N, C-alpha and C positions, 0 to 999 in steps of 0.2 A: 504493500500500500504506500509506504514511504517513497519507494522508487518511482511509482506512478505519479505521485505528487510532485516529485522533483522534475519529472519529464514535462508535466503540465506547466510548471512555473518557468522552465527553460523555454518552452514553446511560446509562452506569453511574452517573455522578455524579447524574443526575436520578432514576434509579430506586432507587438505594440509599437507604433511609430513614435519617433522622437518628437518632442515638443518643438514645433516650428517657431522661429524667431518672432514671427508676427503674432503668435498666440500669447507670447510673454507680455505683450503690450497691455494685457488685461490688468497688469500690476499698476499701470498708470491710468488707464481709461476710467476706472471708478473714481479717480480723484478729480476728474474733469466734468464740470457742470456749470450752470449759471451762477452757482455759489462759489466757484473757484476764485481765489485771490492769489495770483502767482507773482512772486518777485524773482527776477533773474538778476543775479549779481555777476556782472561781466568785468573781468580784469581790464580789458581794453575794448575800444570800439572794434567790432566785428565778431568777437567771441560769442556774443548773444545770438547772432544769426547763424554762425557755424554750428554751434552745439545745440541750440534750442529754438531755431527759427520755426520749425514745424510745430513744436509744443506751444509756442506763443500763438500761432495761428489757430491751433485747435481749441485753446482756452477761449480766445476771442470769439471763435465760431460758435462756442457753446453758450455765449453770453456772459462769460466770466470777465474778471478784471485782471489786467497785467500792468506791472510796473517794472521797468528795466533800470538798473542802477549801475553806472559805470564807475569803477573804482579809480581809474585813471583816464586821462584824455588821450593816451597813446602818444604823448609828445616827447618821449625819450628814445626814439628809434633812429640812430644815426644813418643807417643805410637807407631808410625811407626818406629822410630829409635830404640827403645827398642826391638821391635819385629823382625826387620830386622837383627840387629846385636847382639841380646841377651845381651844387655847392660842395667844394672839397673839404672845407673846414667850417661847419655850421656854428653860428653863434647862439647865445641864449635866446636872442630875438627870433632867430630862424626856427628854433625848437618850439617856441611859444606860438609862432604863426602856424607851424605844422599841426600843433594841437588844436588850434581853432579850425583848421581845415577838416580834421578828423571829426570834430564835433558836428560840423555841417553834414558830413557823410552819414553820421549817426541818424540825423533827422530824416534824411532821404531813405535810409535802410529801414528804420522802424515804421515809417509811414507806409512803406511797401508791404511790410508785414501786417499792417492794419491798425497800428497804434497811432496815437496823437503825440504831438511834441510835449504836451503836458504829462505824458506817461513816462517820461524819461527824467532821471536824476543824474547829474554829474557831480561826483564827490571831489574831483580835481586833485587827487593824491598823486605822488610822484611815480611816473612810469619808470620801471626798472628799479624802484626803491622800496616796494612793499615788503620784501623780505628783510630789508634793513630795519624797517619799522617793527617787524615781528621779532627780530633777534636782538638788535643793538639799540634801537630807539623806541623801545616799548614804553618807557616812562623817563626818557632821557631829559635832563634839565635844559639841554639845547636842542632845538628841532633839527631834523635832518634837512640838508640842503641838496636839492636835485643837481647833479653834475651837468645836467642838460639845460634846464630852464633857469637855474640858479634861484629858484623859489624855495621858501621855507614854510609856506602854508598855501592852502587852496585860494583861488580868487575869491574876493569878498562876496560876490554874488552867488558863489557855489557853497559857501559855508552854511551848515544847518545848525550846528551847536556853536554858540559864541566862543570866541578865543580859541578856535581850532588851529593847531599847527601840524606840521609833518612829524607826528609821533604816533606810535602804535595805539596808545591809550585813546587818543583823540579819534583815530580812525574807527576803533571799535565802538566808541560812543556815537559817531555819526551813523554807522551801520545800524546800531541798536535803535536810534531815533527813527530811522526810516522804517524799520520793522514795527515799531510801536505806533507810528502814524498810519501805516497802511494795513496792519493786522493781517498778514498773509496766512493762508492755510497750506500753501505749497511754495517751496523755495527751491531754486535751481542755481547751481554755481559749479565751478571747476573743482576737481578732487585734489586731495593731498598728494596723490601720486603723479599729478601733472608735472612734467619736467621743466616748465617755465616757472622761475621763482615767483613771479607776480601771481601766477595762477594757484600755486600751492599755498602762498601766503593769503590769497583771497579766501580760500577754504578756511584757513585758520581764523581769520577775522569774522567771517560769517558764523562759524561754529561758536566762537566766543560770545558774539553778540546775541545769538539765539539762546545760549545758556544763561546769560545775564538776564535777558528779557523773560525767559521762562521762570527763573527764580523770583522775579519781581511780580509775575502774574501767574501764580500757581493754579488759578481757576480757569485759565485760558487753555484751549486745546493747543498742544505743541504742533507747529507746522511740519508737514512732511518735507524731508530734504532729499533732493535728487542731485546727482553730480553728472557732469558731461565732460569727457576727456577731449583736450585739444592738442596738446603737445606730448608726444611719446615716441622718441626715436624717429624712424622713417614712416611711422603710422600717421595718417591713413593713406599717404601718397603711394606707398607700396601696393595698396589694394586697387590702384587705378584712379587717376584724377579725372573728374568730369565725366565719368562713365555712367553715373546714375544707378550703378549696381548696388546690391545690398552691402551695408557696412558691417563688418565683423570686428570684434574686439581684437586688440593686439595679442599675438600668441605668447609673448614674453612678459605679459603684465605681471608684476610682482606678487599680487594677491589675487587668487582665483575667486573672483566675486561673481555673484549672480547678476549678469548684465541683463538689462531690459531692452529689447529691440522694439522701438516705437515706430510702427509702420505708418508712413505718410501717404496721404492721398496724392494722386498725380498733380492736382492743382496746387497743393501745398508745396510739393517739390519745386514746381515751376516758380512760385512766388519766392520761396527761399533762395533759389538760384538768383533771381532778380535782386533780392536784398543784398546778397553777397557781392554782386557786381557793382553795387553802389559804392563800395569801398575802393575807389579808384587808386588812392595812394598805396593801398596794400596790394592791389592787383598788379601794380607795376613791379613789385619786388618779390612777391610770393603768390602769384595768381594760381599756379598749379596746385599749391598747397591748399589755398582757400577753396578751390573748386573740388577738392577731394572730399569735401563735406556735403556736396550736392548729391545726395544719395536717396534711395527709396525709403530709408529709415534713419532714425537717430538712435544713439545709444545712451542709456542712462544707468546709473547705479543708485539703488536706494540706500541711503545712509541710516535708515531707521531700523 
């Protein structure tokens, strides 16, 4: 009898089909309705469209609310400034001008996704410096100075919490204030494993802010946290750029997590691709990389 049972179980293991990536999207779909309040924390202009452009569209399509928060203006990218303005040695003024251009690209991209300009928040923290704020300038008596823009604090019109400087404590407070004012039930950002220092640092600040906010509001439901990977070796270029094919997780990801393949509708893919193309400054220097995210699905990891 035991031998027969083993044969039956073996047969079932062979005949039972593996869960298709599209079926895993059920882990996200129940979170999307007209009651959804999604915040996407994007390290730089373009990350929101690359990693969550489809998710943003789906939430809006369901009647939900979306807020996109940019940690930096992307103004500390030497290769980008040099290519865009044909300048061999950019000055602080050149970097600041570049950041303004990237802000304008944001407005075009997010409106393509269906958002309004009022749905965007720029925190204005230093591009290329978020990890310094996490490690060395967490509560430093002197603020961090961007080696690119030479700034030590966000522009006055971007500051949310008074007397905000470039230090980790102040960035965490700004993120927490945004969370408190919008009251999201779904948060998306880049993971700790992302190889870009600004991206892994963004995860840290979002997690810290969420923890602080949750402690202060024990009766509030804790938001669901999703992460989307952007930088990891040659991924996802190695899987084909601009092909529209299914996006798979990197084979050598350090922690074997349960990835969620969020299947996009054809129109969502088309609109996402248009939003990505609005980032002209980035297309000039890394167009193939950006278009590697124009796929039939998006990948997320549930952090809860």
